[in-house]
C-alpha positions as CSV (number, residue, x, y, z in Angstrom):
1,M,53.8,-4.3,-16.1
2,V,56.5,-4.3,-18.8
3,S,57.0,-8.0,-19.6
4,Y,59.8,-7.4,-22.2
5,Q,62.0,-4.6,-23.3
6,G,64.1,-4.6,-26.4
7,D,67.8,-4.0,-26.4
8,T,68.0,-1.7,-29.4
9,K,66.2,1.6,-30.0
10,Y,63.2,1.6,-32.4
11,I,63.5,3.4,-35.7
12,G,60.3,4.1,-37.4
13,R,57.0,6.0,-37.2
14,E,55.2,6.5,-33.9
15,M,52.7,3.7,-33.6
16,V,50.8,1.3,-31.5
17,A,50.9,-2.4,-32.2
18,V,48.8,-5.1,-30.5
19,A,48.9,-8.9,-30.7
20,F,46.0,-11.3,-30.1
21,D,46.9,-14.8,-29.2
22,I,43.5,-16.6,-29.2
23,G,44.1,-20.1,-28.1
24,T,41.9,-23.1,-27.8
25,T,41.5,-23.0,-24.1
26,S,43.1,-19.7,-23.1
27,S,43.9,-16.3,-24.7
28,A,46.2,-13.3,-24.1
29,V,46.8,-9.9,-25.5
30,S,50.0,-7.9,-25.6
31,Y,50.7,-4.4,-26.9
32,T,53.5,-1.9,-27.4
33,Y,53.7,1.9,-27.9
34,L,56.6,2.5,-30.3
35,Y,58.3,5.9,-30.4
36,P,61.2,6.8,-32.5
37,D,64.7,6.6,-30.9
38,D,63.2,4.8,-27.8
39,Y,63.3,1.2,-26.6
40,A,60.3,-1.0,-27.5
41,R,58.5,-2.2,-24.4
42,V,55.9,-5.0,-24.6
43,R,53.1,-5.1,-22.0
44,M,50.5,-7.8,-21.4
45,V,46.9,-7.1,-20.5
46,T,46.7,-8.5,-17.0
47,K,43.4,-7.1,-15.7
48,W,40.2,-8.8,-16.9
49,P,36.6,-8.8,-15.8
50,G,35.7,-11.6,-13.5
51,Q,39.3,-12.2,-12.6
52,P,40.3,-11.5,-9.0
53,E,42.3,-8.3,-8.7
54,S,45.1,-10.1,-6.9
55,V,45.6,-12.7,-9.7
56,G,46.8,-10.4,-12.4
57,S,47.1,-13.2,-14.9
58,S,47.7,-12.4,-18.6
59,K,45.7,-15.5,-19.6
60,I,42.0,-15.8,-19.7
61,P,39.7,-18.7,-20.6
62,T,38.7,-18.7,-24.3
63,L,35.0,-18.9,-23.6
64,L,31.8,-16.9,-24.6
65,A,28.3,-17.3,-23.1
66,Y,25.3,-16.6,-25.4
67,R,21.7,-16.2,-24.6
68,D,19.0,-15.9,-27.3
69,G,21.8,-15.3,-29.9
70,Q,23.4,-12.5,-27.9
71,C,26.9,-12.6,-26.3
72,E,26.4,-12.0,-22.6
73,A,29.8,-12.8,-21.1
74,C,33.4,-13.6,-22.2
75,G,36.5,-14.9,-20.5
76,A,36.4,-15.6,-16.8
77,E,32.9,-14.2,-16.5
78,A,31.6,-16.8,-18.9
79,L,32.7,-19.6,-16.5
80,D,29.6,-18.8,-14.4
81,Y,27.3,-19.9,-17.3
82,V,29.0,-23.2,-18.3
83,D,26.4,-25.3,-16.4
84,D,23.4,-22.8,-16.9
85,S,20.8,-24.4,-19.1
86,H,19.6,-20.9,-20.2
87,Y,23.0,-20.1,-21.8
88,D,25.0,-21.7,-24.7
89,V,28.7,-21.6,-24.2
90,A,31.2,-21.4,-27.1
91,K,34.4,-23.3,-26.1
92,W,37.2,-24.8,-28.1
93,F,35.8,-23.0,-31.1
94,K,39.3,-22.7,-32.6
95,L,39.0,-26.4,-33.5
96,H,36.2,-25.6,-36.0
97,L,38.8,-23.8,-38.2
98,H,41.4,-26.6,-38.3
99,P,41.7,-27.8,-41.9
100,S,41.2,-31.4,-42.8
101,S,44.9,-31.8,-43.5
102,M,45.5,-31.4,-39.7
103,K,42.9,-34.0,-38.9
104,V,43.6,-36.9,-41.3
105,S,45.5,-39.7,-39.8
106,S,46.1,-43.4,-40.6
107,Q,45.9,-44.1,-36.8
108,P,42.8,-45.3,-35.0
109,P,40.4,-42.6,-33.8
110,P,42.4,-40.5,-31.2
111,Y,41.9,-39.6,-27.6
112,G,39.2,-42.0,-26.5
113,S,36.7,-41.1,-29.2
114,V,33.9,-43.4,-30.0
115,P,34.8,-46.2,-32.5
116,G,33.4,-45.3,-35.9
117,N,33.8,-41.6,-35.5
118,S,36.1,-39.8,-37.9
119,G,38.1,-38.2,-35.1
120,F,38.0,-35.9,-32.1
121,E,34.6,-34.6,-31.1
122,V,34.5,-30.8,-31.5
123,P,32.0,-29.0,-29.2
124,A,29.2,-27.5,-31.1
125,L,28.8,-23.8,-31.5
126,P,25.8,-22.0,-30.0
127,P,22.6,-22.3,-32.3
128,S,22.7,-19.9,-35.3
129,I,26.2,-18.6,-34.3
130,T,29.0,-18.9,-36.8
131,V,32.6,-19.4,-35.9
132,E,33.3,-16.0,-37.5
133,R,30.7,-14.4,-35.2
134,V,32.3,-16.0,-32.2
135,Y,35.7,-14.7,-33.1
136,A,34.3,-11.2,-33.7
137,D,32.5,-11.1,-30.3
138,F,35.6,-12.3,-28.6
139,M,37.9,-9.8,-30.3
140,K,35.5,-7.0,-29.4
141,Y,35.8,-8.0,-25.8
142,L,39.6,-8.2,-26.0
143,M,39.7,-4.7,-27.5
144,I,37.7,-3.2,-24.7
145,N,40.1,-4.5,-22.1
146,L,43.1,-3.7,-24.2
147,E,42.1,-0.1,-24.4
148,D,41.6,0.1,-20.6
149,S,45.0,-1.4,-20.0
150,F,46.7,0.9,-22.5
151,K,45.2,4.1,-21.0
152,Q,46.1,3.0,-17.5
153,N,49.7,1.8,-18.1
154,I,51.0,4.1,-20.8
155,P,51.9,7.7,-19.7
156,N,49.4,10.0,-21.3
157,G,47.8,6.8,-22.7
158,A,44.3,8.2,-23.3
159,A,45.7,10.9,-25.7
160,I,48.0,8.6,-27.4
161,W,45.3,6.0,-27.9
162,K,42.9,8.6,-29.4
163,R,45.6,9.8,-31.8
164,L,46.9,6.5,-33.0
165,R,44.0,4.1,-32.6
166,D,42.9,4.2,-36.2
167,T,46.5,3.4,-37.5
168,M,47.1,0.7,-34.9
169,V,48.8,-2.5,-36.3
170,V,47.0,-5.7,-35.3
171,I,48.8,-9.0,-35.2
172,L,47.1,-12.4,-35.0
173,T,48.8,-15.7,-34.3
174,T,47.7,-18.8,-36.1
175,P,48.8,-22.5,-36.1
176,N,51.4,-23.4,-38.7
177,G,48.8,-25.6,-40.5
178,W,46.4,-22.8,-41.2
179,D,46.2,-21.1,-44.6
180,F,44.4,-18.3,-46.4
181,S,41.0,-19.8,-45.7
182,Q,41.3,-19.6,-41.9
183,Q,43.0,-16.1,-42.3
184,N,40.0,-14.9,-44.2
185,V,37.6,-15.9,-41.4
186,L,39.8,-14.0,-38.9
187,R,40.0,-11.0,-41.2
188,N,36.3,-10.8,-41.5
189,A,36.0,-11.2,-37.7
190,V,38.4,-8.3,-37.1
191,V,36.3,-6.1,-39.4
192,K,33.0,-7.1,-37.7
193,A,34.5,-6.4,-34.3
194,G,35.5,-2.9,-35.3
195,V,39.2,-3.6,-34.6
196,V,40.3,-2.6,-38.1
197,S,38.2,-1.1,-40.9
198,E,37.8,-3.2,-44.0
199,E,39.7,-0.8,-46.2
200,K,42.7,-0.8,-43.9
201,T,43.1,-4.5,-43.3
202,F,45.8,-4.9,-46.0
203,D,48.0,-2.3,-44.3
204,L,47.2,-2.8,-40.6
205,L,46.4,-6.5,-40.1
206,E,49.2,-9.0,-39.9
207,F,49.3,-12.8,-39.4
208,V,52.2,-14.6,-37.8
209,T,52.5,-18.4,-37.4
210,E,52.6,-19.7,-33.8
211,G,55.9,-21.4,-34.7
212,E,57.5,-18.0,-35.7
213,A,56.1,-16.3,-32.7
214,S,57.6,-19.1,-30.5
215,V,61.1,-18.3,-31.8
216,H,60.8,-14.6,-30.8
217,Y,59.4,-15.7,-27.4
218,V,62.3,-18.1,-26.9
219,L,65.0,-15.6,-27.9
220,A,63.4,-13.0,-25.5
221,Y,62.8,-15.3,-22.5
222,S,65.3,-18.2,-22.6
223,Q,67.5,-18.3,-19.5
224,S,70.6,-18.1,-21.7
225,K,71.4,-17.7,-25.4
226,T,74.8,-19.4,-25.1
227,W,73.3,-22.3,-27.0
228,L,72.7,-20.1,-30.1
229,A,75.6,-19.8,-32.5
230,S,76.1,-19.4,-36.2
231,D,75.4,-22.6,-38.2
232,T,73.3,-24.0,-35.4
233,L,70.3,-26.0,-36.5
234,F,67.6,-26.1,-33.8
235,A,63.9,-27.0,-33.6
236,V,61.1,-25.1,-31.8
237,I,58.1,-27.2,-30.6
238,D,55.1,-25.2,-29.6
239,A,52.7,-27.6,-27.7
240,G,49.6,-25.6,-27.2
241,G,45.9,-26.2,-26.4
242,S,44.9,-28.0,-29.7
243,T,47.9,-28.1,-31.9
244,V,51.6,-28.9,-31.8
245,D,53.7,-26.8,-34.2
246,S,57.2,-27.9,-35.1
247,T,59.7,-25.7,-36.9
248,I,63.4,-26.1,-37.7
249,Y,65.6,-23.0,-37.9
250,D,69.1,-22.5,-39.2
251,C,71.0,-19.7,-37.3
252,K,72.9,-17.8,-40.0
253,S,74.5,-15.2,-37.7
254,T,74.2,-13.8,-34.2
255,E,76.1,-10.5,-34.7
256,P,75.2,-7.7,-35.1
257,K,71.8,-9.3,-34.9
258,V,70.3,-12.7,-34.9
259,V,69.4,-14.0,-38.4
260,L,67.4,-17.1,-38.7
261,E,66.0,-19.1,-41.7
262,E,63.5,-21.8,-41.7
263,A,65.3,-25.0,-42.8
264,C,62.3,-26.8,-44.1
265,E,58.5,-26.6,-44.2
266,S,57.1,-26.5,-40.7
267,G,54.8,-29.1,-39.2
268,C,51.5,-28.9,-37.5
269,I,49.3,-31.7,-36.0
270,Q,46.1,-31.7,-34.1
271,A,47.3,-32.5,-30.6
272,G,47.5,-30.5,-27.4
273,G,46.2,-29.9,-23.9
274,V,42.5,-30.3,-24.7
275,F,43.0,-33.8,-25.9
276,V,44.6,-34.7,-22.6
277,D,41.6,-33.3,-20.9
278,R,39.2,-35.2,-23.1
279,A,41.1,-38.4,-22.5
280,A,41.0,-37.7,-18.7
281,E,37.2,-37.3,-19.0
282,I,36.9,-40.7,-20.7
283,M,39.1,-42.3,-18.1
284,L,37.2,-40.9,-15.2
285,K,33.8,-41.9,-16.7
286,H,35.0,-45.5,-17.0
287,K,36.6,-45.5,-13.5
288,L,33.5,-44.1,-11.7
289,V,30.7,-45.6,-13.8
290,G,27.8,-46.8,-11.6
291,T,29.0,-44.7,-8.6
292,K,27.4,-41.6,-7.2
293,Y,30.3,-39.6,-8.6
294,G,29.8,-40.9,-12.2
295,D,27.3,-38.2,-13.2
296,Q,28.3,-35.6,-15.7
297,E,28.4,-32.7,-13.2
298,S,30.8,-34.5,-10.9
299,I,33.0,-35.6,-13.9
300,T,33.1,-32.0,-15.2
301,E,34.3,-30.8,-11.8
302,M,36.9,-33.5,-11.7
303,V,38.2,-32.7,-15.2
304,A,38.4,-29.0,-14.3
305,A,40.4,-29.8,-11.2
306,F,42.6,-32.2,-13.2
307,E,43.3,-29.6,-15.9
308,G,43.9,-26.8,-13.4
309,R,46.5,-28.7,-11.3
310,T,47.0,-32.4,-11.6
311,K,47.8,-32.4,-15.3
312,R,50.2,-29.4,-14.9
313,L,52.1,-31.1,-12.0
314,F,52.2,-34.7,-13.2
315,D,55.8,-35.8,-13.9
316,G,55.4,-39.6,-13.6
317,E,57.8,-39.8,-10.7
318,I,55.5,-40.8,-7.8
319,G,53.0,-43.6,-7.6
320,S,49.8,-41.7,-7.0
321,Y,48.3,-38.2,-7.5
322,A,45.3,-36.4,-6.2
323,V,42.5,-34.5,-8.0
324,D,40.9,-31.9,-5.6
325,F,37.4,-31.6,-6.9
326,G,35.0,-31.4,-3.9
327,G,34.6,-30.8,-0.2
328,T,35.1,-32.8,3.0
329,R,31.7,-34.5,2.7
330,D,32.6,-36.1,-0.6
331,N,33.8,-39.6,0.3
332,D,33.9,-42.9,-1.5
333,R,36.9,-44.8,-0.2
334,R,36.2,-47.8,-2.4
335,N,36.8,-45.7,-5.4
336,G,39.6,-43.6,-3.9
337,I,37.7,-40.5,-3.0
338,I,38.4,-39.1,0.5
339,K,37.3,-35.6,1.6
340,G,36.9,-34.4,-2.0
341,R,40.2,-35.7,-3.2
342,L,40.2,-38.4,-5.9
343,S,43.4,-40.5,-5.8
344,L,44.7,-41.6,-9.3
345,T,47.6,-43.9,-10.0
346,K,50.6,-42.9,-12.1
347,A,49.4,-45.3,-14.8
348,E,45.9,-43.8,-14.9
349,I,47.2,-40.2,-15.4
350,A,49.9,-41.3,-17.9
351,S,47.2,-42.9,-20.0
352,T,45.6,-39.5,-20.6
353,F,48.9,-38.2,-22.0
354,E,49.6,-41.3,-24.1
355,D,48.0,-40.4,-27.5
356,V,49.2,-36.8,-27.4
357,I,52.7,-37.7,-26.5
358,R,52.8,-40.5,-29.2
359,R,51.5,-38.1,-31.9
360,T,53.9,-35.4,-30.8
361,M,56.9,-37.7,-30.9
362,Q,55.9,-39.1,-34.3
363,S,55.6,-35.5,-35.7
364,C,59.0,-34.5,-34.2
365,L,60.8,-37.7,-35.5
366,S,59.3,-37.1,-38.9
367,L,60.4,-33.5,-39.0
368,L,63.9,-34.1,-37.5
369,S,64.7,-37.2,-39.6
370,D,68.1,-36.9,-41.4
371,R,68.8,-33.5,-39.8
372,A,71.6,-32.9,-37.3
373,I,69.5,-31.0,-34.8
374,K,71.5,-29.8,-31.7
375,Y,68.6,-28.3,-29.6
376,I,64.9,-28.6,-29.2
377,L,63.2,-25.6,-27.6
378,L,59.8,-26.6,-26.0
379,V,57.2,-23.9,-25.5
380,G,53.5,-23.5,-25.2
381,G,50.9,-24.4,-22.5
382,L,51.4,-28.1,-22.8
383,G,55.1,-27.5,-23.3
384,D,55.2,-26.6,-19.6
385,S,54.2,-30.2,-18.7
386,P,57.0,-31.9,-16.8
387,Y,55.8,-35.3,-18.2
388,L,56.0,-34.2,-21.8
389,R,59.5,-32.7,-21.2
390,K,60.6,-35.9,-19.6
391,K,59.4,-38.1,-22.5
392,L,61.0,-35.9,-25.1
393,I,64.3,-35.9,-23.1
394,E,64.1,-39.8,-23.0
395,L,63.5,-39.9,-26.7
396,F,66.2,-37.5,-27.9
397,E,68.9,-37.6,-25.3
398,S,70.4,-40.7,-26.8
399,Q,70.7,-38.8,-30.1
400,G,72.7,-36.0,-28.5
401,V,69.8,-33.5,-28.7
402,I,69.4,-31.1,-25.8
403,I,66.0,-29.8,-24.6
404,V,66.4,-26.1,-23.8
405,A,64.3,-24.7,-20.9
406,V,62.6,-21.3,-21.4
407,D,61.7,-18.8,-18.7
408,E,58.1,-17.7,-18.7
409,Q,57.3,-14.0,-18.9
410,T,55.4,-14.4,-15.7
411,K,58.5,-15.4,-13.8
412,K,60.1,-12.0,-13.9
413,A,64.9,-10.3,-9.4
414,A,64.0,-7.1,-6.8
415,A,61.2,-9.1,-5.3
416,R,58.3,-8.9,-3.0
417,G,57.2,-11.3,-0.3
418,G,54.0,-13.1,-1.1
419,H,51.6,-15.8,0.2
420,M,50.4,-18.8,-1.7
421,A,47.9,-21.6,-1.2
422,Y,49.3,-24.5,0.8
423,D,49.8,-27.7,-1.2
424,P,50.3,-30.9,0.9
425,E,51.8,-32.6,-2.2
426,D,54.6,-30.1,-2.4
427,R,57.6,-31.2,-0.4
428,E,58.7,-27.7,0.3
429,H,55.2,-26.8,1.6
430,R,55.2,-29.7,3.9
431,E,58.6,-28.7,5.3
432,R,57.0,-25.3,6.0
433,S,53.7,-26.5,7.4
434,S,54.5,-25.0,10.8
435,L,54.4,-21.6,9.1
436,A,51.1,-22.1,7.3
437,Y,47.9,-20.4,8.5
438,T,44.2,-20.1,7.6
439,S,43.2,-16.6,6.5
440,V,39.7,-15.2,7.2
441,D,38.6,-16.0,3.6
442,G,39.1,-19.7,4.4
443,L,42.3,-20.2,2.3
444,F,45.1,-22.2,4.0
445,K,48.2,-20.3,3.0
446,I,51.9,-20.5,3.4
447,P,53.8,-17.1,3.7
448,H,57.2,-15.8,2.7
449,L,57.1,-16.7,-1.0
450,F,59.8,-14.9,-3.0
451,G,57.8,-13.3,-5.8
452,V,60.1,-11.7,-8.5
453,L,59.5,-8.1,-9.6
454,I,62.8,-7.4,-11.4
455,R,65.3,-10.0,-12.5
456,K,69.0,-9.4,-11.8
457,G,70.8,-7.8,-14.7
458,M,67.6,-6.5,-16.4
459,R,68.1,-3.2,-18.2
460,M,65.9,-0.4,-16.9
461,E,65.2,2.9,-18.5
462,S,64.3,6.0,-16.6
463,D,60.6,5.4,-16.9
464,F,60.7,1.7,-16.1
465,A,57.9,0.7,-13.7
466,V,56.1,-2.4,-12.4
467,Q,52.7,-2.9,-11.0
468,E,51.6,-5.5,-8.5
469,K,48.0,-6.3,-7.9
470,L,47.4,-7.3,-4.2
471,Y,44.6,-7.7,-1.7
472,R,44.2,-7.7,2.0
473,T,41.5,-9.3,4.3
474,S,40.5,-8.8,7.8
475,K,37.5,-9.5,10.1
476,T,37.2,-5.8,11.0
477,L,37.5,-2.6,9.0
478,Q,39.7,-1.2,11.8
479,D,42.3,-3.9,11.4
480,L,42.1,-3.8,7.6
481,F,43.1,-0.2,7.4
482,K,45.9,-0.2,9.8
483,A,48.9,1.1,7.8
484,I,49.4,-1.3,4.8
485,E,53.0,-2.3,4.4
486,Y,54.6,-4.0,1.4
487,A,58.1,-5.3,1.8
488,I,60.7,-5.4,-1.0
489,Y,63.7,-7.7,-0.8
490,V,66.9,-8.2,-2.7
491,Y,68.5,-11.5,-3.4
492,D,72.3,-11.2,-3.9
493,G,72.8,-14.7,-5.4
494,D,72.4,-15.8,-9.0
495,E,69.6,-18.4,-9.0
496,V,66.3,-17.0,-8.0
497,P,65.1,-18.6,-4.7
498,R,61.6,-19.8,-4.1
499,W,61.3,-18.6,-0.5
500,I,62.5,-15.6,1.6
501,V,62.9,-17.7,4.8
502,N,64.0,-21.2,5.6
503,T,61.8,-24.0,7.1
504,K,62.2,-22.5,10.6
505,G,61.1,-19.0,9.5
506,K,64.5,-17.4,9.5
507,K,65.5,-15.1,6.6
508,L,67.9,-16.7,4.1
509,P,71.4,-15.3,4.3
510,Q,71.6,-13.8,0.8
511,I,68.3,-12.1,1.1
512,R,68.2,-8.5,2.5
513,H,65.3,-6.1,3.1
514,L,65.6,-3.2,0.7
515,C,62.6,-1.2,1.9
516,S,59.0,-1.2,2.9
517,L,56.1,0.7,1.2
518,K,53.6,2.1,3.6
519,A,50.2,3.5,2.6
520,D,46.9,4.8,4.1
521,M,43.6,3.8,2.5
522,S,41.3,4.7,5.4
523,N,39.1,6.7,3.0
524,L,37.9,3.4,1.6
525,Q,36.1,2.3,4.9
526,G,32.7,3.6,3.8
527,S,32.6,1.8,0.5
528,L,33.5,-1.8,1.5
529,Q,30.9,-4.5,2.0
530,P,31.4,-7.6,4.2
531,H,32.0,-11.0,2.5
532,K,30.8,-14.4,3.9
533,G,33.7,-16.7,5.0
534,P,34.0,-20.0,6.9
535,Q,35.0,-18.0,10.0
536,G,32.2,-15.5,9.7
537,P,32.0,-12.1,7.9
538,Y,35.2,-10.5,6.7
539,Y,36.3,-7.5,4.6
540,R,38.6,-7.4,1.6
541,V,40.3,-4.6,-0.1
542,D,42.0,-4.9,-3.6
543,Y,44.7,-2.5,-4.6
544,T,47.6,-2.0,-6.9
545,V,51.1,-0.9,-5.9
546,S,52.9,0.9,-8.8
547,I,56.6,1.1,-8.4
548,R,59.0,3.1,-10.6
549,L,62.4,1.6,-10.4
550,G,64.3,3.4,-13.2
551,G,66.5,6.4,-12.8
552,T,68.3,7.3,-9.5
553,K,65.5,6.9,-7.0
554,L,62.6,4.6,-6.2
555,E,59.1,6.0,-6.4
556,A,55.8,4.3,-5.6
557,R,52.0,5.0,-5.8
558,L,49.0,3.2,-4.5
559,Q,45.9,2.7,-6.7
560,W,42.4,1.5,-5.7
561,K,38.8,1.8,-6.7
562,E,36.4,3.8,-4.6
563,N,32.7,3.5,-5.6
564,G,33.8,2.5,-9.1
565,T,36.3,5.4,-9.4
566,L,40.0,4.8,-9.7
567,R,41.9,6.6,-6.9
568,E,45.6,7.1,-6.4
569,G,47.6,8.1,-3.3
570,P,51.2,8.4,-2.3
571,I,53.2,5.7,-0.5
572,T,55.8,6.3,2.1
573,I,59.1,4.5,1.4
574,L,60.8,3.2,4.6
575,P,64.4,2.2,3.8
576,G,65.7,-1.1,5.1
577,A,68.8,-1.5,7.2
578,L,72.1,-0.8,5.5
579,V,73.6,-4.0,6.9
């Protein structure tokens, strides 16, 4: 899927450029094929081993599993070995490269660390494995999946890759506080991984600070650029997994192109999402000490559930929040555990954010002092936190500073109707509880989600296409392979809705059915094996719908794997009603 398209034509040599964003907890890869006199299109790698076909997420866990000194699994697949005593897992290894200048602080030891320690406890690397080796192994894994994505998504991709692979430009993002020492480790890792040859690193390997990358991200994906004008002084705060990067920019001009200059030296502190997670671990251990859920395995499961959902949703508005970590047999009412859900108070969750938010605020105030900043643009994984946004608004609103929201690239308007897991804490889900159902794989889902394919006003060239990874389940093969239909809707309003229907199941007035895509995958019947589900055996088929939306007509194809071989077939397009 094209996640971004430039608005001016590229002038330069034909080339391939890739960017590796290796974060503390999650990583992503993007790439572009640049051709003279054509628009630049940036794509994300969204298909990774161990990741369900239907997810299609561009982010993967920054994890590697080693056994006897050999890398056996990376990314989502490495999650299976986290608790396996026969394997050593490398996690948060980016912290090993943070220079001492980012760790020194006059404040007490941060984030619940043991008194007397010099600072945050960095997880050890696997025995006899250097941080350079870990980066090399991970980059090798990223390159393999990048190549697969490029060949699959770029027309004539295999031939282009073969022709331009050795002259490919590689871009690595680094925290603002890193210098040549950290770059040298990454440079050696790139060579060891076979990404770029040693003699070509000077010409083909580039480093960009995460602060600078954030500016380009903001300009590409912010909902509106009306805030950006000549002589505007603004700050970008990139709150990531382990660092918070702060940079101030002075907009010199906006026409014919945007020209920005750094107004001062950027800032970088060791703070971010992993420190919230570690503080949550300390808090949970104290809360549950002496109970049957105070063991490390239970705490680890709770922290994973906290990180995956509770932390991301917490806004400090309601009195209590839940951490879904177990099953219906997990009960300890005295300590707030009912049917696998641990209840935490607002104050308990806020305490896990306390140090990170304090340090972030101190860094921002220091950087912004004596400067007439008009806007702060907040990005990054932790930057999505409603609670962090709320605290920054409270801090800077009185000073006349505006926090600018940024659209994520994953929120791309033609749209498709989707299903999502039912969340009893979500008010809109509760209002639609009568529409919810349990699928044969055991998931309690709510239908009619408005999932965006193309945003209104987006410019599309003749070869513009999108891909949607989907799956279908059924108790019988016969029902599974009844003609698969995929509905596409159009919303005629301005603000993208969350749902296709109202709480009573009736289609919203400004949403109209554009067409349905119908496909036949009956040839797959012989290659599918049954899965075990709570309602008994069931079958599942994963497939990709590729839709070409540029030009004067809509075209679509269906892709699936049959005995490991990628297959493709036509889709019948059934137009919707004209009225």
